[in-house]
C-alpha positions as CSV (number, residue, x, y, z in Angstrom):
1,M,55.3,25.3,47.7
2,V,51.8,26.6,48.2
3,D,52.1,29.0,45.1
4,V,54.3,26.0,42.9
5,F,51.2,23.5,44.2
6,E,48.2,25.9,42.8
7,Q,50.6,26.9,39.6
8,V,50.4,22.7,38.8
9,E,47.0,22.3,39.2
10,E,46.3,25.4,37.0
11,E,48.2,23.7,34.4
12,L,47.0,20.8,34.8
13,R,43.3,21.6,34.4
14,S,44.2,23.7,31.9
15,D,45.6,20.9,30.1
16,R,42.3,19.3,31.0
17,Y,40.0,22.2,29.1
18,K,41.7,22.3,26.6
19,R,41.6,18.3,25.8
20,L,37.7,18.6,26.4
21,A,37.8,21.3,23.8
22,R,39.4,19.9,21.6
23,T,37.0,16.6,21.2
24,W,33.9,18.6,21.8
25,L,33.8,21.3,19.8
26,P,33.7,19.6,16.9
27,V,30.7,17.9,17.5
28,V,28.5,20.9,18.9
29,G,29.9,23.6,15.7
30,G,28.4,20.3,13.5
31,I,25.3,20.4,15.4
32,L,24.8,23.5,15.6
33,V,25.8,23.6,11.2
34,L,23.1,20.7,10.8
35,A,20.1,23.0,13.7
36,L,20.4,26.3,11.4
37,V,20.5,24.2,8.1
38,A,17.0,23.0,9.2
39,A,16.1,26.1,10.1
40,L,17.1,27.0,6.5
41,G,15.4,24.2,4.7
42,W,12.2,24.3,6.8
43,W,11.5,28.7,6.2
44,G,12.2,27.9,2.3
45,W,9.5,24.8,2.1
46,Q,7.4,26.6,4.2
47,S,8.0,29.6,2.2
48,W,7.6,27.8,-1.2
49,Q,4.0,26.1,0.2
50,T,2.8,29.4,0.6
51,T,3.9,30.6,-2.8
52,Q,2.6,27.6,-4.5
53,A,-0.9,28.0,-2.6
54,D,-0.4,31.6,-4.1
55,K,-0.5,30.1,-7.7
56,A,-3.0,27.7,-6.9
57,S,-5.7,30.3,-5.3
58,A,-5.1,32.7,-8.1
59,A,-5.9,30.2,-10.6
60,Y,-8.7,28.8,-9.3
61,D,-10.0,32.0,-9.4
62,R,-9.4,32.3,-12.5
63,G,-11.1,29.2,-13.0
64,M,-14.3,30.4,-11.7
65,E,-14.4,33.5,-13.0
66,A,-14.3,31.7,-16.8
67,L,-17.3,29.2,-15.7
68,E,-19.6,32.2,-14.6
69,A,-18.2,33.9,-18.0
70,S,-19.3,30.3,-19.6
71,N,-16.3,29.9,-21.0
72,P,-15.8,26.4,-19.5
73,T,-12.7,25.5,-22.1
74,G,-10.6,28.7,-19.6
75,A,-11.4,27.3,-16.8
76,D,-11.0,23.7,-17.5
77,V,-7.2,25.5,-18.0
78,A,-7.6,27.5,-15.1
79,F,-8.4,24.9,-13.0
80,T,-5.5,23.0,-14.4
81,E,-3.6,25.0,-13.4
82,A,-4.5,24.5,-10.4
83,A,-4.5,21.6,-10.1
84,K,-0.5,21.3,-10.6
85,V,0.5,23.9,-7.7
86,A,-2.0,23.2,-5.3
87,P,-1.6,21.2,-2.8
88,G,-4.0,18.5,-0.5
89,A,-7.4,20.2,-0.7
90,Y,-6.9,22.4,-3.4
91,K,-5.2,20.4,-5.9
92,A,-8.4,18.3,-5.4
93,L,-10.7,20.7,-5.5
94,A,-9.6,22.3,-8.6
95,L,-9.9,18.3,-9.8
96,M,-13.6,18.0,-9.3
97,Q,-14.3,21.0,-10.9
98,R,-13.0,20.4,-13.6
99,A,-14.4,16.4,-13.4
100,G,-17.3,18.8,-13.0
101,I,-16.8,20.6,-16.9
102,A,-16.5,16.9,-18.0
103,V,-19.6,16.4,-17.4
104,T,-20.8,19.1,-18.7
105,A,-19.6,17.8,-21.7
106,G,-20.6,14.3,-22.1
107,R,-16.5,13.4,-22.1
108,M,-18.0,11.0,-18.7
109,P,-15.4,8.7,-19.2
110,D,-13.3,11.6,-17.8
111,A,-15.1,12.6,-15.1
112,I,-14.7,9.6,-14.4
113,V,-11.0,9.5,-13.6
114,L,-11.1,13.4,-12.5
115,F,-13.6,12.8,-9.4
116,D,-11.1,8.7,-8.9
117,E,-8.1,11.4,-8.9
118,A,-9.4,14.3,-6.4
119,A,-10.9,11.5,-3.9
120,K,-7.5,10.6,-3.8
121,V,-5.8,13.6,-2.8
122,A,-7.8,14.6,-0.6
123,R,-6.3,13.2,2.5
124,D,-10.6,14.6,4.4
125,P,-13.4,13.1,4.0
126,I,-15.4,15.7,4.4
127,I,-13.6,16.6,0.7
128,S,-12.7,13.1,-1.0
129,D,-15.8,11.2,-0.1
130,P,-18.4,13.0,-2.3
131,A,-15.7,13.0,-5.3
132,A,-15.9,9.5,-4.7
133,L,-19.6,9.5,-4.4
134,K,-19.7,11.4,-8.2
135,A,-17.4,8.7,-9.8
136,A,-19.7,5.5,-7.9
137,W,-23.0,7.7,-9.5
138,L,-21.6,7.8,-13.1
139,V,-19.8,4.7,-13.2
140,M,-23.6,3.3,-12.2
141,D,-24.5,4.7,-15.1
142,T,-22.3,2.2,-17.3
143,D,-22.3,-1.5,-17.8
144,A,-20.0,-2.2,-14.8
145,S,-20.7,-5.2,-12.9
146,L,-22.6,-4.3,-9.3
147,E,-19.4,-6.0,-7.5
148,A,-17.2,-3.4,-9.7
149,V,-20.0,-1.1,-7.4
150,E,-19.6,-1.9,-4.4
151,K,-15.9,-1.3,-4.7
152,R,-16.6,2.4,-4.7
153,L,-20.2,2.3,-2.4
154,E,-18.9,0.3,0.7
155,P,-16.6,2.0,2.4
156,L,-18.5,5.3,1.8
157,T,-21.5,3.7,3.9
158,A,-18.8,3.1,6.7
159,E,-20.4,4.1,9.9
160,G,-19.1,7.9,10.4
161,R,-18.8,8.3,7.1
162,P,-20.0,12.2,6.5
163,L,-21.6,10.9,3.2
164,R,-23.0,7.6,4.4
165,P,-26.9,7.4,3.5
166,F,-26.4,9.1,0.4
167,A,-23.7,6.1,-0.8
168,Q,-26.0,3.4,1.3
169,E,-29.3,5.4,-1.4
170,A,-27.6,4.6,-4.6
171,L,-25.9,0.8,-3.0
172,G,-29.1,0.1,-2.6
173,M,-30.3,1.6,-7.0
174,A,-26.9,-0.1,-7.5
175,R,-28.7,-3.5,-5.7
176,L,-32.0,-2.5,-7.4
177,Q,-30.6,-2.0,-11.0
178,H,-28.9,-5.3,-10.8
179,G,-32.0,-7.3,-10.3
180,K,-30.6,-7.1,-6.3
181,L,-34.7,-7.3,-5.1
182,P,-34.0,-8.1,-1.5
183,E,-30.6,-6.9,-0.8
184,A,-31.5,-3.3,-2.0
185,R,-35.2,-3.4,0.3
186,E,-32.8,-4.7,3.2
187,I,-31.3,-1.1,2.2
188,F,-33.8,1.0,2.0
189,V,-35.8,0.1,5.3
190,L,-32.7,0.6,6.8
191,L,-32.6,4.1,5.3
192,Q,-36.2,4.4,6.0
193,R,-35.5,4.5,9.9
194,G,-32.4,5.3,10.2
195,L,-32.2,8.9,13.0
196,D,-29.7,10.5,10.6
197,V,-30.8,9.9,7.3
198,P,-32.2,13.4,5.5
199,D,-36.0,13.5,4.9
200,P,-35.4,13.0,1.1
201,I,-33.6,10.1,1.7
202,K,-36.2,8.8,3.2
203,Q,-39.3,9.1,0.9
204,R,-37.6,8.1,-1.8
205,A,-36.6,5.3,0.1
206,Q,-40.1,4.3,0.6
207,V,-41.0,5.1,-3.4
208,A,-37.9,1.9,-4.0
209,I,-39.6,-0.9,-1.0
210,S,-43.2,0.8,-2.6
211,A,-41.6,-0.4,-5.8
212,I,-39.8,-3.9,-5.1
213,D,-43.3,-4.7,-3.2
214,S,-45.8,-4.2,-5.6
215,G,-43.2,-5.6,-8.2
216,T,-42.7,-2.6,-10.8
217,A,-39.2,-3.1,-9.7
218,A,-38.7,-6.3,-11.0
219,S,-38.6,-4.6,-14.9
220,L,-35.7,-2.7,-13.4
221,A,-32.7,-4.5,-14.5
222,D,-34.0,-5.3,-17.9
223,T,-34.9,-1.7,-19.3
224,V,-31.7,-0.5,-17.9
225,R,-30.2,-3.5,-19.6
226,A,-32.2,-2.5,-22.9
227,Q,-31.1,1.3,-22.8
228,A,-27.8,-0.1,-22.6
229,L,-28.1,-1.1,-26.1
230,I,-29.6,1.7,-28.1
231,P,-27.5,3.0,-29.8
232,A,-25.7,6.7,-28.9
233,A,-27.3,9.7,-31.2
234,P,-24.2,10.9,-33.6
235,A,-22.8,13.8,-32.5
236,A,-23.9,16.9,-34.9
237,P,-21.5,17.9,-37.2
238,A,-19.5,21.4,-35.8
239,A,-20.7,24.4,-37.7
240,T,-18.0,25.6,-40.0
241,S,-17.1,29.2,-39.5
242,P,-16.1,31.3,-43.4
243,A,-13.1,33.0,-41.6
244,A,-11.4,29.5,-40.8
245,P,-13.1,27.1,-43.5
246,A,-12.7,23.5,-42.6
247,Q,-9.6,21.5,-43.7
248,P,-10.1,18.5,-45.8
């Protein structure tokens, strides 16, 4: 009888294991398949990222070489290629290089757009703030309102931002340009007394304070507006190559 009971118990265990296997094996198998797919997807993503970074690095190097060879057109093409495939920081640097080329060529609106785009794609303030500050400097040379300039500069003046003193100086100059002398003086006084402010900025702040106190800064806004009304000199006609005469 003992043998019979043991045989029955063994069959019951066998049936129980079979039921458990039928219930859980598909679930376990599905989890393993999903894990494999996720691992392969991650590996593919990492490989693609590495490939894109290599392409961006090669294009960026070509752009730098073109700049050294005084070939801004070739450099702009290379930096454009780098910006298309580069991840975050590389993309921002390539856009900033393109913006610098645009500044050299006198295409200030294009440069502002490129600096703004670089500031947006860069996650690290060490990279994004210089781009944003350069865009603000260029905007200060346009007929933009003081509110538009302040909107660009004030975030860069927050505590802990890497270019805070430079942004504060630019904000003071913008207010000086627009005739806000007391507000501008307040900023320059803070810069002059700041412990972490570079000496050249302190010196320029002292000059600005002296100009405000002596009254010579009062006419700065009028001077800036008058300069903005001066028509730009017409561009010199491009030289025509004998081998490629201009079309009528």
